[in-house]
C-alpha positions, -999 to +999 in steps of 0.1 A: +000+000+000+012+035-008+001+068+007+015+091-020+046+099+000+077+099-022+109+083-009+144+098-011+178+083+000+207+103+012+242+087+011+263+109+034+281+114+066+268+119+101+273+154+117+269+148+154+260+185+159+230+179+135+237+210+114+249+193+083+251+158+068+224+132+071+208+150+100+203+182+079+191+160+050+164+143+071+151+175+085+149+189+050+132+158+036+106+161+065+099+197+056+091+186+020+069+157+031+094+131+018+102+098+035+139+100+040+163+070+040+199+071+051+231+052+042+259+063+065+294+068+050+313+085+078+309+095+114+321+131+117+329+146+151+321+182+144+302+214+153+297+245+133+332+257+144+354+226+144+359+192+128+376+171+154+377+138+136+364+118+107+357+080+110+348+064+077+323+035+078+337+004+061+329+003+024+311-031+026+288-018+053+280+013+032+272-010+003+250-032+024+229-002+035+224+011+000+215-023-015+190-031+012+173+003+009+171+002-029+157-033-028+131-025-001+118+010-011+105+027-042+133+054-042+125+083-064+156+104-058+191+098-043+215+124-029+251+118-023+270+140+002+302+133+020+318+101+006+354+108+019+375+082+000+380+069-035+369+034-024+336+049-011+330+068-043+337+038-065+315+015-044+286+039-044+289+045-082+291+007-089+258+001-071+239+031-085+249+024-121+231-009-119+199+007-106+172+028-124+141+047-117+156+075-095+172+109-101+207+114-086+218+146-070+256+147-063+268+172-038+306+168-041+315+176-005+352+184-002+357+210+024+338+218+056+326+254+064+354+255+089+380+248+062+387+212+072+392+187+044+364+161+041+376+143+010+408+123+004+427+137-027+425+104-046+387+105-044+386+134-068+395+112-098+368+087-088+343+115-087+353+128-121+353+094-138+325+075-121+299+094-101+295+129-116+286+116-151+257+096-136+241+126-119+210+144-129+226+175-113+258+183-094+259+211-069+295+223-064+303+255-046+332+277-059+361+258-042+346+225-053+341+237-089+377+250-090+390+216-078+369+198-105+380+222-133+416+228-121+411+266-125+402+296-105+367+313-106+374+348-095+342+368-102+306+366-112+315+370-149+334+337-148+304+317-134+286+309-166+317+298-184+327+276-155+293+261-152+290+253-189+325+237-189+315+215-159+282+205-177+301+196-209+328+177-191+305+155-171+275+154-193+251+165-165+233+195-153+253+218-130+242+241-102+272+263-095+268+281-062+284+316-061+279+324-025+317+325-019+320+356-041+319+389-023+290+414-028+255+421-016+239+395-038+244+357-041+242+343-076+238+306-084+237+294-120+220+263-132+230+249-165+205+223-178+203+210-213+223+240-226+201+266-209+213+288-181+190+297-152+202+325-129+191+326-093+199+359-077+191+369-041+202+394-015+229+380+008+213+369+041+236+380+069+238+353+096+263+341+122+272+309+103+266+289+072+273+254+085+251+230+066+239+253+038+253+231+010+237+199+024+204+216+030+202+230-005+211+197-022+186+178+000+159+202-008+165+198-045+165+160-040+131+162-022+115+184-049+127+160-076+112+131-057+079+149-058+082+152-096+093+188-099+114+198-129+150+206-122+147+244-125+116+243-103+133+221-078+163+245-075+139+274-071+120+257-043+152+247-026+166+282-028+134+295-012+136+269+016+173+276+023+165+313+026+138+306+052+163+283+071+189+311+071+165+339+081+151+317+109+185+305+121+193+306+158+223+303+181+234+287+214+257+299+241+283+271+245+290+260+280+327+265+274+323+299+260+315+313+225+284+309+203+272+281+180+250+291+151+225+267+135+202+268+105+166+261+111+157+233+088+127+223+109+093+222+093+077+256+095+044+257+115+012+255+095-019+276+102-047+255+118-080+251+100-107+262+123-136+238+125-121+213+100-102+181+105-066+186+093-056+164+065-019+156+068-016+134+037+007+151+012-009+158-021+007+155-056+004+192-059+022+198-026+052+215-043+031+234-068+015+255-041+049+266-028+065+298-038+094+293-062+126+314-059+125+340-087+150+334-115+158+344-150+165+321-179+194+327-202+196+307-234 
């Protein structure tokens, strides 16, 4: 029996502070009324301010999780996040290439918001050769795009050329995130089937950005699981990330200092007076949501 709830799988690391990784993904899936599955690749001892240690999960255990879930659930979309090593990337790619019926979002996680490395150098080759060409869309930030291309991206004028080169090199759609560039606006470019969609918004000033990449990619995955087109999925994801940033909060750490956190929690809904609330997601669930405004460049 099905109740119309789409299923999405995240293959990623665990952030014990719950700001990024599979914890952020699950919170985001819940917001979008998607049933979230997880295959754990690494246990990361981190907060928004420090990465203390990374403990990779053995590759065979990662494979067993993914295989079990793909055999048991009607997965509509898959997101990969932190994969850490070349062995992990190769194993994930080998499984996913034998399966069909889902859309793949690859967030090529390489560096934490603190600057700590989250990817072994040898894994970059495996990403390039095996996983990225399989994706419906890849979502690199500027440092990740520079590592994939082997060139610097120094200003907004260079974004489109870089995004098009990535799309041509890997044969996939590319969402190049320009938030690392200075300025009052943040510009992200989506290249999809030769068309460029520009998403521009005012920079939201917050205390920290830990988990923004995971959250955006998870939101895109959730929207695709609902059947949204890729440009629509990116627009919905951008809108949700803006809400999570504007409603972020902070904690006073017992040892001193402040920890900032995105608010990926489901936003409260208005109660219907005199009517029983129907909590079953409808196919038009995403259609009623506001899409982040963007322009299309052909």
